[in-house]
C-alpha positions as CSV (number, residue, x, y, z in Angstrom):
1,M,-15.0,-35.3,-16.5
2,K,-13.9,-33.2,-13.6
3,N,-10.3,-33.4,-14.7
4,E,-11.2,-32.4,-18.2
5,T,-13.2,-29.4,-16.9
6,G,-10.3,-28.4,-14.7
7,E,-7.8,-28.6,-17.5
8,E,-10.1,-26.6,-19.7
9,M,-10.5,-23.9,-17.1
10,T,-6.7,-23.8,-16.6
11,S,-6.1,-23.5,-20.4
12,L,-8.6,-20.6,-20.5
13,R,-7.1,-18.8,-17.5
14,P,-4.5,-16.8,-19.4
15,F,-7.1,-15.5,-21.8
16,F,-9.3,-14.4,-19.0
17,L,-6.4,-12.7,-17.2
18,C,-5.4,-10.9,-20.4
19,A,-8.9,-9.7,-21.1
20,L,-9.3,-8.6,-17.5
21,G,-6.0,-6.8,-17.7
22,V,-7.0,-4.9,-20.9
23,F,-10.3,-4.0,-19.2
24,F,-8.7,-2.6,-16.1
25,G,-6.1,-0.9,-18.2
26,S,-8.9,1.0,-19.9
27,V,-10.5,1.8,-16.5
28,L,-7.1,3.2,-15.5
29,D,-6.9,5.4,-18.6
30,A,-10.4,6.8,-17.9
31,T,-9.5,7.4,-14.2
32,V,-6.3,9.2,-15.2
33,K,-8.3,11.4,-17.6
34,A,-10.8,12.3,-14.9
35,I,-8.2,13.0,-12.3
36,A,-6.0,15.0,-14.7
37,A,-8.8,17.6,-15.0
38,D,-7.9,18.9,-11.6
39,T,-4.4,17.5,-10.9
40,P,-1.3,18.2,-12.9
41,V,0.0,15.1,-14.7
42,L,3.4,15.2,-13.0
43,T,1.8,15.2,-9.6
44,L,-0.6,12.5,-10.5
45,T,2.1,10.3,-12.0
46,A,4.5,10.7,-9.0
47,W,1.8,9.7,-6.5
48,R,0.6,6.8,-8.6
49,F,4.1,5.4,-8.6
50,L,4.7,6.1,-4.9
51,F,1.6,4.1,-3.9
52,G,2.4,1.5,-6.6
53,A,5.9,1.1,-5.2
54,V,4.6,0.5,-1.7
55,I,2.2,-2.1,-2.9
56,V,4.5,-4.1,-5.1
57,L,7.5,-3.8,-2.8
58,S,5.4,-5.3,-0.1
59,I,4.4,-8.2,-2.4
60,Y,8.1,-8.7,-3.4
61,L,9.3,-8.8,0.2
62,A,6.4,-11.1,1.3
63,R,7.5,-13.6,-1.4
64,G,11.0,-13.6,0.0
65,G,12.6,-11.4,-2.5
66,G,16.2,-10.6,-1.6
67,M,18.6,-7.8,-2.4
68,P,19.1,-7.6,-6.2
69,T,22.6,-7.6,-7.7
70,A,24.4,-4.4,-8.6
71,A,24.1,-5.3,-12.3
72,A,20.3,-5.8,-11.9
73,I,20.0,-2.4,-10.1
74,R,21.9,-0.6,-12.8
75,F,19.9,-2.2,-15.6
76,H,16.5,-1.6,-14.0
77,T,17.4,2.0,-13.1
78,M,18.0,2.7,-16.8
79,R,14.8,0.8,-17.8
80,G,12.8,2.5,-15.0
81,A,13.8,5.9,-16.1
82,V,12.6,5.1,-19.7
83,Y,9.4,3.7,-18.3
84,S,8.8,6.9,-16.3
85,I,8.9,8.8,-19.5
86,T,6.4,6.4,-21.1
87,V,3.8,6.9,-18.4
88,L,4.3,10.6,-18.1
89,S,3.9,11.0,-21.8
90,F,0.9,8.7,-22.1
91,F,-0.9,10.3,-19.1
92,S,-0.2,13.7,-20.8
93,A,-1.8,12.3,-24.0
94,L,-4.8,11.1,-22.0
95,A,-5.3,14.5,-20.4
96,I,-5.4,16.1,-23.8
97,L,-6.9,13.6,-26.3
98,P,-10.1,11.7,-26.4
99,L,-9.7,8.3,-24.8
100,A,-10.1,6.3,-28.0
101,M,-7.7,8.4,-29.9
102,A,-4.9,8.1,-27.2
103,T,-5.5,4.3,-27.1
104,V,-5.3,3.8,-30.8
105,I,-2.1,5.8,-31.2
106,G,-0.7,3.9,-28.3
107,F,-1.1,0.7,-30.3
108,T,1.8,1.9,-32.5
109,A,4.2,0.8,-29.8
110,A,4.2,-2.7,-31.4
111,L,5.4,-1.0,-34.7
112,M,8.3,0.7,-32.8
113,V,9.8,-2.5,-31.4
114,A,11.7,-3.5,-34.5
115,P,13.4,-0.1,-35.0
116,V,14.2,0.1,-31.3
117,A,15.6,-3.4,-31.3
118,R,17.7,-2.5,-34.3
119,L,19.2,0.5,-32.4
120,I,19.7,-1.3,-29.0
121,L,20.2,-4.9,-29.9
122,K,21.5,-4.5,-33.5
123,E,18.8,-6.8,-34.7
124,R,18.1,-7.0,-38.4
125,M,15.1,-5.0,-39.5
126,N,13.3,-6.5,-42.4
127,R,11.2,-4.8,-45.1
128,T,7.9,-6.0,-43.6
129,A,8.7,-4.0,-40.4
130,V,9.5,-0.9,-42.3
131,L,6.4,-1.2,-44.5
132,A,4.2,-1.8,-41.4
133,A,5.6,1.2,-39.7
134,L,4.9,3.4,-42.7
135,I,1.3,2.0,-42.9
136,G,0.9,2.5,-39.2
137,F,1.9,6.2,-39.3
138,A,-0.6,6.7,-42.1
139,G,-3.2,5.3,-39.7
140,V,-2.0,7.7,-37.0
141,A,-2.5,10.6,-39.3
142,L,-6.1,9.4,-40.1
143,T,-6.8,8.7,-36.4
144,A,-5.7,12.2,-35.3
145,T,-8.5,13.7,-37.4
146,G,-11.1,11.2,-36.2
147,F,-13.0,13.5,-33.8
148,G,-14.2,16.3,-36.0
149,G,-16.7,17.7,-33.5
150,T,-14.2,17.8,-30.5
151,E,-13.5,21.1,-28.8
152,I,-9.8,20.5,-28.7
153,E,-7.7,23.1,-30.4
154,P,-5.6,21.8,-33.3
155,Q,-2.3,22.7,-31.7
156,A,-3.3,21.0,-28.4
157,R,-4.5,17.9,-30.4
158,W,-1.2,17.5,-32.2
159,L,0.7,18.0,-28.9
160,G,-1.4,15.2,-27.5
161,V,-0.5,13.0,-30.5
162,V,3.2,13.7,-30.0
163,F,2.9,12.7,-26.3
164,A,1.2,9.5,-27.4
165,L,3.9,8.7,-29.9
166,V,6.6,9.4,-27.4
167,A,4.9,7.0,-25.0
168,A,4.7,4.4,-27.8
169,V,8.4,4.7,-28.6
170,T,9.6,4.6,-25.0
171,Y,7.3,1.7,-24.2
172,A,8.9,-0.2,-27.2
173,M,12.3,0.6,-25.6
174,T,11.0,-0.9,-22.3
175,L,9.9,-4.1,-24.0
176,V,13.2,-4.5,-25.8
177,L,15.1,-3.9,-22.6
178,I,12.9,-6.3,-20.6
179,R,13.7,-9.0,-23.2
180,L,17.3,-9.0,-21.9
181,R,16.3,-10.1,-18.4
182,A,12.8,-11.6,-18.7
183,Q,14.2,-15.1,-18.8
184,T,16.2,-14.7,-15.5
185,E,13.7,-12.6,-13.4
186,D,10.1,-13.3,-12.5
187,S,7.2,-11.1,-13.2
188,V,6.9,-9.7,-9.6
189,T,10.6,-8.6,-9.7
190,I,10.1,-6.8,-13.0
191,V,7.0,-5.1,-11.8
192,M,8.7,-4.1,-8.5
193,F,11.6,-2.4,-10.2
194,S,9.2,-0.7,-12.7
195,N,7.3,1.0,-9.9
196,V,10.1,1.7,-7.4
197,V,12.5,3.2,-9.9
198,A,9.8,5.2,-11.6
199,A,8.6,6.5,-8.2
200,V,12.2,7.7,-7.4
201,F,12.5,9.3,-10.8
202,T,9.2,11.1,-10.9
203,W,9.5,12.4,-7.3
204,I,12.9,13.9,-8.1
205,V,11.4,15.6,-11.1
206,L,8.3,16.7,-9.2
207,I,10.2,18.2,-6.3
208,G,12.7,19.9,-8.6
209,A,9.9,21.4,-10.7
210,A,8.0,22.6,-7.6
211,L,11.2,24.3,-6.3
212,V,12.5,25.8,-9.5
213,M,9.3,26.8,-11.3
214,R,7.3,29.8,-10.1
215,D,4.0,28.1,-11.0
216,G,5.3,24.5,-10.7
217,P,3.1,21.5,-10.1
218,P,2.0,21.0,-6.4
219,V,3.7,18.2,-4.6
220,W,0.7,17.7,-2.3
221,P,-2.5,16.8,-4.3
222,G,-4.8,17.5,-1.3
223,A,-6.2,14.9,1.1
224,A,-9.4,14.6,-1.0
225,G,-7.3,13.4,-4.0
226,L,-5.2,10.8,-2.3
227,P,-7.8,8.0,-2.3
228,A,-8.3,8.3,-6.1
229,L,-4.5,8.3,-6.6
230,G,-4.2,5.2,-4.4
231,L,-6.9,3.5,-6.4
232,L,-4.9,4.4,-9.5
233,A,-1.9,2.6,-8.1
234,V,-3.9,-0.5,-7.2
235,I,-5.3,-0.7,-10.7
236,G,-1.9,-0.1,-12.3
237,V,-0.1,-2.8,-10.4
238,S,-3.0,-5.2,-11.0
239,V,-2.8,-4.6,-14.7
240,W,0.9,-5.3,-14.7
241,L,0.5,-8.5,-12.7
242,L,-2.5,-9.8,-14.8
243,M,-0.6,-9.2,-18.1
244,T,2.7,-10.7,-17.0
245,F,1.0,-13.8,-15.6
246,A,-1.1,-14.1,-18.7
247,Y,1.8,-13.8,-21.1
248,S,3.9,-16.2,-19.1
249,S,1.2,-18.9,-19.2
250,A,0.1,-18.9,-22.9
251,E,1.4,-18.4,-26.4
252,A,1.8,-14.7,-27.2
253,G,0.2,-15.2,-30.6
254,R,-3.0,-16.4,-29.1
255,L,-3.2,-13.5,-26.6
256,A,-2.2,-10.6,-28.9
257,P,-5.7,-10.0,-30.4
258,F,-7.1,-9.4,-26.9
259,E,-4.8,-6.3,-26.6
260,Y,-6.9,-4.5,-29.2
261,T,-10.2,-4.9,-27.3
262,A,-8.9,-1.8,-25.4
263,L,-10.3,0.2,-28.3
264,V,-13.8,-1.0,-27.5
265,W,-13.5,-0.1,-23.8
266,S,-11.9,3.2,-24.4
267,A,-14.7,4.2,-26.9
268,L,-17.4,3.1,-24.4
269,F,-15.8,4.9,-21.4
270,G,-15.1,8.0,-23.5
271,A,-18.7,8.2,-24.7
272,F,-20.3,7.4,-21.4
273,F,-18.1,9.5,-19.0
274,F,-16.7,12.3,-21.2
275,G,-19.2,12.6,-24.1
276,E,-16.6,11.6,-26.7
277,V,-18.0,10.1,-29.9
278,P,-15.3,8.7,-32.3
279,G,-15.8,9.4,-36.0
280,L,-15.4,6.9,-38.8
281,R,-11.9,8.2,-39.6
282,L,-10.7,7.1,-36.1
283,Y,-12.1,3.6,-36.6
284,A,-10.5,3.5,-40.1
285,G,-7.2,4.7,-38.7
286,A,-7.5,2.1,-35.9
287,A,-8.1,-0.7,-38.5
288,I,-5.0,0.4,-40.4
289,I,-2.8,0.5,-37.3
290,I,-4.1,-2.8,-35.9
291,G,-3.6,-4.4,-39.3
292,A,0.0,-3.1,-39.4
293,C,0.7,-4.4,-35.9
294,L,-0.6,-7.8,-36.6
295,L,1.4,-7.9,-39.9
296,V,4.6,-7.3,-37.8
297,A,3.5,-9.7,-35.1
298,F,2.9,-12.7,-37.5
299,E,6.1,-11.9,-39.5
300,T,8.2,-12.0,-36.3
301,H,6.3,-14.9,-34.7
302,F,5.3,-12.6,-31.8
303,T,8.9,-12.3,-30.6
304,A,8.4,-9.0,-28.7
305,R,5.5,-10.3,-26.7
306,R,7.0,-13.8,-26.2
307,E,10.4,-12.7,-24.9
308,A,9.2,-9.8,-22.8
309,R,6.1,-11.7,-21.6
310,L,4.1,-8.5,-21.9
311,P,1.6,-7.0,-24.4
312,A,3.3,-5.0,-27.2
313,S,0.4,-2.7,-28.3
314,D,-1.5,-2.0,-25.1
315,I,0.8,0.3,-23.1
316,L,1.0,-0.7,-19.5
317,E,1.0,2.1,-16.9
């Protein structure tokens, strides 16, 4: 009996880790939105990655991680630069859009994987992927009008939508690139490179912007803001580790539905902390996007998630 109970708990562990990762990812999004009210997104992102790099590099070295090869450094430098754009774009979307809206549009990353894989890996793109992408973008258009009572100006709203779509496309690029090395490198190595390279990239941009622009973003967020940014890094690294461990321990097809519970958390956090109440059009748009994502997932047998060992719809930051 004890063995059966232990085996049952072990089999459920990936689902618990995935659900926990989605929850903390939504907590991260809400925290970013709150901090972005007083701190420029570029400053926020650079400090999040600096703290994150320190944390995950310590874990990597404690596990006996050695000096990576030159080929690995070149590859992850390219991937890290793309990932930096993902997070900068999604944080910008969170600063502008209601939480639930940014989350739902972020789901379209799963629809971008096939076109990106076509461009990068020359993979064949079938009609189902094309149809799902078109259906998904119809859902985005509906979602973008799903907060009729919001005080966001129309131009700002569509700018936020563009930021969210850029994040979705570049996250899809990250997934496709990770697939090239996910079978040869463990989760901690991938997370380490993601944070260290992104930290270098965002700090170069931040310092350059502060020096060149007259009203550029401040490099120093203030002593009072550092604890919140440190917490942001802890949550971000935790989400990465939870998700990578979950997707390396269970079938991607069984975990994929958990990604979409992010909509529930983002709607709850948005309503409770920011007074955001989604309209029916947002939920209708979300249903269309999620349906299109699952259509692609089942058609491709969850290849993107299985090979990258990461969620395809829930953008990791």
